[in-house]
C-alpha positions in Angstrom: -39.3 0.9 -17.3 -36.9 1.9 -19.8 -33.0 1.7 -19.8 -30.3 4.2 -20.4 -27.1 3.5 -20.8 -24.3 6.1 -19.1 -20.6 6.1 -20.1 -20.8 2.8 -21.7 -17.8 2.6 -24.6 -19.4 1.5 -28.3 -18.2 -1.7 -28.1 -19.9 -2.4 -25.0 -23.0 -1.4 -25.8 -24.6 -4.8 -27.3 -23.6 -6.7 -24.5 -25.1 -4.2 -21.9 -28.0 -3.6 -23.5 -28.4 -7.5 -24.1 -27.9 -7.8 -20.0 -30.7 -5.3 -19.2 -33.3 -6.3 -21.9 -35.3 -8.0 -19.6 -35.5 -4.9 -17.1 -37.4 -3.1 -19.6 -41.2 -2.9 -19.2 -40.6 -3.9 -15.2 -41.9 -1.5 -12.3 -38.9 0.3 -10.5 -39.7 -1.6 -7.5 -38.8 -4.6 -9.3 -35.5 -3.3 -10.6 -34.4 -2.4 -7.5 -34.7 -6.1 -5.9 -33.0 -7.6 -8.9 -30.3 -5.1 -9.6 -27.6 -6.8 -7.7 -28.0 -10.1 -10.2 -28.0 -7.5 -12.8 -24.9 -6.0 -11.7 -22.9 -9.1 -11.6 -23.4 -9.7 -14.9 -22.7 -6.5 -16.0 -19.2 -6.8 -14.1 -18.7 -10.0 -15.5 -18.2 -8.2 -19.0 -14.3 -8.6 -19.3 -14.6 -4.4 -20.4 -16.5 -3.7 -17.5 -14.8 -2.1 -14.7 -17.4 -1.6 -12.7 -21.4 -0.6 -13.0 -24.2 0.9 -11.1 -27.9 0.8 -11.6 -29.9 4.2 -10.7 -34.1 3.9 -10.7 -35.1 7.4 -11.7 -38.9 8.0 -11.3 -41.4 7.6 -13.2 -39.8 4.6 -15.7 -36.1 5.3 -16.2 -33.5 3.1 -15.5 -29.8 4.1 -15.5 -27.1 2.1 -16.2 -23.8 3.8 -15.3 -20.4 1.5 -16.6 -17.0 2.2 -16.4 -15.2 0.7 -18.9 -12.0 -1.3 -18.3 -9.7 0.4 -21.0 -7.0 -1.5 -22.5 -3.4 -0.7 -22.6 -1.7 -3.4 -24.9 -2.3 -5.9 -27.5 -1.1 -9.4 -26.8 -0.3 -11.5 -29.5 -2.3 -14.6 -29.6 -1.3 -16.9 -32.8 -2.8 -15.4 -35.7 -5.0 -12.8 -33.3 -4.9 -10.0 -31.2 -6.2 -9.7 -27.9 -6.8 -6.1 -26.1 -5.4 -6.3 -22.3 -5.9 -4.1 -19.4 -3.3 -3.3 -16.8 -5.2 -5.8 -14.3 -4.1 -8.5 -17.0 -7.5 -9.0 -18.2 -8.3 -10.2 -21.8 -10.9 -8.4 -23.3 -11.2 -8.5 -26.8 -10.1 -10.1 -30.1 -8.3 -8.1 -32.8 -7.6 -9.6 -36.1 -4.5 -6.8 -36.1 -3.5 -4.5 -33.1 -4.5 -1.4 -32.5 -2.1 1.0 -33.4 -2.5 3.4 -30.3 -1.3 0.3 -28.2 1.8 -1.3 -27.7 2.4 -4.8 -28.8 3.3 -7.8 -26.6 4.8 -11.0 -27.6 4.5 -14.3 -25.6 2.2 -12.7 -23.0 0.7 -16.2 -21.6 -2.7 -14.9 -22.0 -4.2 -17.5 -23.8 -6.4 -17.3 -26.6 -10.1 -16.2 -24.4 -11.9 -13.5 -23.9 -11.9 -13.0 -19.9 -8.6 -14.7 -19.1 -6.1 -13.2 -17.2 -2.2 -12.7 -17.9 0.3 -13.9 -15.1 0.6 -11.0 -12.5 4.2 -11.0 -12.8 4.5 -11.0 -16.7 2.2 -7.7 -16.7 4.1 -6.5 -13.8 7.3 -6.5 -15.8 5.5 -5.6 -19.1 3.9 -2.2 -17.2 7.2 -1.5 -15.9 8.8 -1.3 -19.0 5.9 0.8 -20.9 6.3 3.6 -17.9 10.1 3.3 -17.9 9.9 3.9 -22.1 7.5 6.9 -21.3 9.7 8.0 -19.0 13.2 7.7 -20.4 12.7 7.7 -23.8 9.5 10.1 -24.2 7.3 7.9 -25.3 5.9 3.9 -24.8 6.9 1.6 -27.0 5.9 0.2 -30.2 6.5 -3.4 -28.9 7.5 -5.5 -25.9 9.0 -9.1 -26.5 8.8 -11.7 -23.3 11.7 -14.1 -23.5 13.2 -17.1 -21.9 14.1 -16.5 -18.3 12.1 -13.5 -17.8 14.3 -11.6 -20.6 13.2 -8.4 -22.4 13.2 -6.8 -25.2 11.4 -3.7 -26.6 11.0 -2.0 -30.1 11.1 1.8 -28.9 8.7 4.6 -30.6 11.6 5.6 -33.1 11.9 1.9 -33.9 15.2 1.3 -31.9 15.1 -2.6 -30.9 16.7 -2.6 -27.5 17.7 -5.5 -25.4 17.1 -4.9 -21.8 17.4 -8.5 -20.0 15.8 -8.8 -16.6 13.1 -6.6 -16.0 15.3 -4.6 -13.0 17.0 -1.5 -13.4 15.1 -0.1 -16.4 15.8 3.5 -16.3 19.3 3.0 -16.1 19.3 0.5 -18.7 16.9 2.7 -21.2 18.8 5.8 -20.2 22.3 4.0 -21.5 20.4 3.1 -24.7 19.7 7.0 -25.5 23.1 7.9 -24.6 24.5 5.2 -27.1 21.8 6.2 -29.8 22.7 9.7 -29.1 26.7 8.8 -30.2 25.5 6.7 -33.2 24.5 8.3 -36.9 23.4 5.0 -38.4 21.2 2.2 -38.2 21.8 -0.5 -36.1 20.2 -3.9 -35.9 19.8 -3.7 -32.0 21.1 -2.2 -28.6 21.8 -4.7 -25.7 22.2 -2.9 -22.4 21.1 -6.0 -20.4 24.8 -5.1 -18.8 24.1 -1.2 -18.8 27.5 -0.5 -17.7 28.8 -2.5 -21.0 26.2 -2.0 -23.8 27.0 -3.8 -26.9 25.9 -3.1 -30.3 24.8 -5.3 -33.5 25.1 -3.6 -36.4 
């Protein structure tokens, strides 16, 4: 049989192809019998969310890959890890992707395949969604601080101290109102207590 990869992102093709290589030349009955074991190996790849093998007579096997997309880049020492929405660390990088928010102090370790703590991921994803909703764009960066406090660097460059991950939309709307009243740069806007916002100039 021959193998064809469908829907497989370029960065996964090498690993997926290596896993499926032993199927080359097998008859389709043999492929069907061994499909569960090969699917398990494919779905163990950090960047693969789901996989399917279809045997197409006379001798073609189609492997359909559903990728697990990265939603952020987490700093891990001098390197970065791309991280999916479910917290799975997927790929090491020497520098973060420009199209993804940078996240600092996410407890994901340094290993591909590790998972970030659900509570931290929930907080970071909530901040990202709130920024898109209230400020019109995802943040450039999110910092997780001691005690669960959050600081974001907005798309316009503003640094906003949010405090705990509660009332995020109210806090970001307050920061937007404060920013609209300013005609100069500030070090940060502190809206951790939204009824009493503060500036550091």
